[in-house]
N, C-alpha and C positions, 0 to 999 in steps of 0.2 A: 556418639556424644549425646544424642537426643534422649530425653527421659520419656520412655514409652508409658502409655496409660496402664498397660498390664503390670508394670513394675512399681506403680504407685501404691502407697498404703491404701487399704480398702476404704477407710473413712475420708481419704482425700479425694477420691474419684467423684463423689457427688458434689463436693465443694467446687471442683474444677468445672463440672457440668453446669452448676448454678452460675458461676462467674463467666464462663464461656471459653476460657483458655487457662493454661498453666503458666504462671509467671512468678517472679520473686515476691511481688507484693502479696499475692494470694498465700504463698507459703509463710510469709511473716505473720499474717493474721491467723492462719491455720495452726502454726506452732504456738503462738501466744495463747490462743484459745485452749489448746490442749493442756498447756501448763495450768491455766486458770481452772479449768474443769476438774483437773486432777487434785490440785491443792485445795480447792474449795469443796471438793467432794460433791460436785453438782452435776446433774444431768442437763440436757438441753431444756431451756426454759419454755414451758408450754404457755405460760401466762407472763407474769412479771417477776418470777421468783429470782431471776438473775438479771442484774443491770450491767450493761457494758458502756463505759464512757470512753469514747475514741477521740483522739486528738488529730485526726487527719481524715480526708475523704477519698483515700486512694483505694486500690484494689484490695488491700488488706482488710478493709472494713466489710467487704462482701463475705470474706471467709469468717470473720467474727460473727456476722449475722447468721450465717448458715450453721456454724458450729454451736453457738450459744443459744440461738433462738431469740436474740435481742433484735427488735425492729422498731422503726419509728412509729409504725401503726399501733403497736402495743404500748409504746411509751417507755420501753426499757432500753432503748438505744439513745445515748446522749452524745451529741456532736459538739466538740469544742475545736474551733478552727485555729489550731496552733501549728499545724504543719509538721507534727512530730509522730513518729511511729511508736506511740505510747498508748497503752490500753489499761484501763482500770476496771476491774470486775468486782461487783458488789453483790453479796448474798443478802437479800432483803430480810430473811428470817432473823438474822442476828447482826446485820450491818458489817460483817467481816468483809474487808476489801483488799484486793491484791493488785498491785501495780506492776505491769510487765512492760519494760521499755527496751527497744532495740539498742544494742550496744553500738557505740561509735565505730568499733573495729569489726563489726559483724561481717562486713564484706571483704575483710582481708583474706587473701588467698591462703588456702591450707591444703597441702598434699596435692597441689596441681602440678601437672607435667610442664616442662619448659615450653612446649607448644601452646598449652592452655594459658600460661602466664603471658606469652607473647600476644595471644588473642585479646586477653584482658587489657593489656597495655595499648594495643591498637584501638580498642573500643573507646579509649579516653579521648581520642581525637574529636574535634568539633563536629565533623560530619563523617563518621566512619561508614564504609561500605555496608550494605545490608547484610551480606553474608557474615561479616565480622560482628556486626551488632547482634545478629541472631545467635551466632556461636557463643558470644560472651554471655548472652542471656541464658543459654542452656547451662553454661558453666555455673552461673550464679544460682540457677534453679537447683542444681545438684548440691551446691554448697549449702543452701538453705534447707535442703532435705537431709543432708548427712551430718552437718555440724551438731555437736551436743548442745543442749539447751543453754548451758552456762556460757558458751562461747557466742551465743546469739543474743541473749537477753540478760538484763538486770531485773531481778524479781524481788519485790519487797512488800511486806504487809503495811498498809497505810490506814490512817483514819480520815475518812471523807464523809461529808453529810450524805445520807441516803436520799437520792432524788425522789421527789414526790411521785406517787403513782399517776398514771394517765388520767386526765379528767375530761369529761365531755362538756364543752361550753355551749352556751346559746349562740345562735347566729343572728346577725343584724343585717338588714338590707342596706347596701351602699346606696347613698342618695345621688350617686352619679351614674354608675353602670347598672345598678339594680340587681347586682349579684349578692347572694348570701355570703356573709363574711363572719368568721369567728369573732365574738365580741371583744376578745382580748387583743385583736389586731385592728380594731377600728380606730381611725384617727378623727378627732372632732375639730372642726375649724369653723369659727363664726357660727356656732350653733347647729352645724350640719355634720352628718356622719359619713365618712368615706372609708373605702378599703385603702390599703397602702398604695397600690399603683395609681388609683385615682387622686389620692391626696398629693402625690408627687407631681401631678400635672396642674395643680391649682395654685395660683399665686398667693391666695389668702392663707393657705396652709404654710407656705414657705415664709410668709410674713410673720405668722404666729411663732414659727420655729425660731426665726431670727430674734424676735422680741423676747422669747423665753430665755435666750442665751445672753441677753444683755444684763 
């Protein structure tokens, strides 16, 4: 029942090595990225040619980073904390954007044996035994590997603003801890400048925040 490394697609193996293990989440990001790279006719982004907007911070995003070359450091990975397996890929050259979203019924069993269906049912319990949980995970892995794209994802061309390219900002010394802080993240309270963690410890900053909300 296990999915052996040798049986994985060649371009999946380095993704799994990067992430650390094979799991359904990695496969979601891997499959979504392959769709985008094919439809956008794009290669892996060496700089910021391709932007990935991700709506979760799960295992799937590691696969998106590896497959597309979108990273926080380069400024072409945009995180929106919506808790959804949704990915929008934008080609900077012309602004063309593709939204790839996991279907609500993507995990529905298909062509599973009665034994596998029983395992999946047992895994729905609140605290299933480890062997059941691991077996169910392997079944899910195989489903995400084998199901056709159209049964896993809804794919549509969309219009989205092209995110700005990464910018290098000046640093300012926090007047509490003395550490350099990006100027766009500095909080000013009563004429002094603080990093966010230090500002959260200072009553005068909290007072200004309350007053601004009145």
